[in-house]
N, C-alpha and C positions, 0 to 999 in steps of 0.2 A: 227479764222478769216481766210478766204480764199480770197486772192487778185487775181483777174483774169485780165490779160492784155486785152486791146481791140482787137477784131478781131483775136484772137488766136496768136497774136505776143508774142515775149518773152520780159520780162521786161528788160529795159536797166537801167544803173545807173542813167541816166538823168531822165527817166520816174519815177523811184522810188523817186528821190529827189524832183520832181515837184508835186508829188501826194499830193493833198490839203485836203483830207478828214480827218475825225477824227475817233477815236475808241470810242465807247460809251459803258459804263459799267452800268448795273443795279444791285443794291445791294438788296438782300433779306435776311431776317432771317428765321429760320425754328424752329418750335416748335412741338415736338412730345409728344402726350399724350397717355398713355397706359391704357386701361380699362380692368381689370381682373374680373370685377363684373358679367360677364356672367355665366351661369350655367355650361358650359364646362370648366373644370380646365386645359385642355391642349390647350386652345385657348385664345389668347390675341388679342384684337381689338386695333389697333393703329390708331390714327388720326394725320395726318401731316398737319400742317398749315404753309404756307409760306406768309410772309408779306413783301410788298415793303417798303424799307427803304429810298431809294434815288438813284441817279445816278450821274455819272461824265463823263467828256469828256477828252480825251487825244489826242492831235493832232498827226497824223501819223509822221510828221517831228520830233517830240520830241523823239519818239521811234526809228526811223530810224537813226537819226544823233547822237545817244548816245548809241552805242553798248557797252557791250553786254546786259545791262539792265537799266531800269529806276526804281528807288526805292524811295518812298517818301510817304508823307501824302497828300491825296487829299480831297478837300472839296466836300461834297455831296450836290447836289441840292435836297433838301428835300421837300416833299409835305407839304401843309399847316397843314394838320392833319394826324397824324399817329395813327390809331386806335390800342388800346392795349398798348399805351405808354403814360407816363406822363412826361413832362419836367418841371423841376424846373425853368429853365431859357430858355424860348423858343427862345430868340434872340441869344443864343450861337450856332454857326454853328456846324453841324456834319461833321466828317471827317473819313477817313479810311486809314489804312496803306496798301500799295500795292507794289508789285514788278512785273514788266512787262518785258518780254524778248522775243526775236525772236528765234524760233527753227525751222530750222537751222538758224544760224547767217548769215545775208546777208553781204558780204564783197564787197564793191565797188572797182573797179580798181584804182580810184583816191585816195581812202582812204587807200589802202593796204600799209603796211609798209615794209621797207626792211627786208629781212629775218635775216640778221646779221648786227648789228651796228658796224662800224669799230672802232677799238681802237688800243691799243698797243700790242695786243696778237699776237702770232705767226700765220702765215697764215694757217699752217696745222691744228691748233686748230679751227680756224674759218671755214675752209673747212669741218672738221669733224662735227661741229655743224650744218652747212647748210645741210649736208647729213642726219643727224639725224632728223632735222625738216621736210624735205621732206618725209622721210620714215615713220614718225609718224603722218603726217597731216591727213591721212585717218582714223587712229584709233581714234584720238581725235575729228575729225569733223571740225576742223578749224586749222589755222596755230598757233602753240603754240609760246608764247613769251618766249624765253630761255635766251636771253642776254639782259642786260640793261646797260646803260651808267652811270658810277659813276661820282662824282663831278670833277674828273680829266680827263674825257673823255675816260676812259678805259672800254671796254666791260667786263661785269662780268656775270658769270653763276648765 
């Protein structure tokens, strides 16, 4: 998916947040049949058949507001008839397990977290952790979460 801002502008946090379109996914299966019955023993004829199974829609806001990924089971909008399939219970909906992520991850300035969560650690340790985060941000591709707050409010590695 390629998002293009209008008139060559750059996307702002607000513009991405207000984007109201959805991502549409079409789901196909693939069946490959190999035929070795030809006279040439070094040649195999393969027939590839792709069949439409269904589709689903995922709102952009769902993906954007839930970094780094959305993972779940999505119900497919299935055609009335699927040729080549037999359903014992046609009223049972079809679904698919999917994981959707943004690469690179979009980090909004409003949503950006503090690099270091204050706790009861010595300042020199917190300073060292902050320097390490900044030094490794480019390698990892995003700001790594190094410290977390425990139940007592202390930062922990």
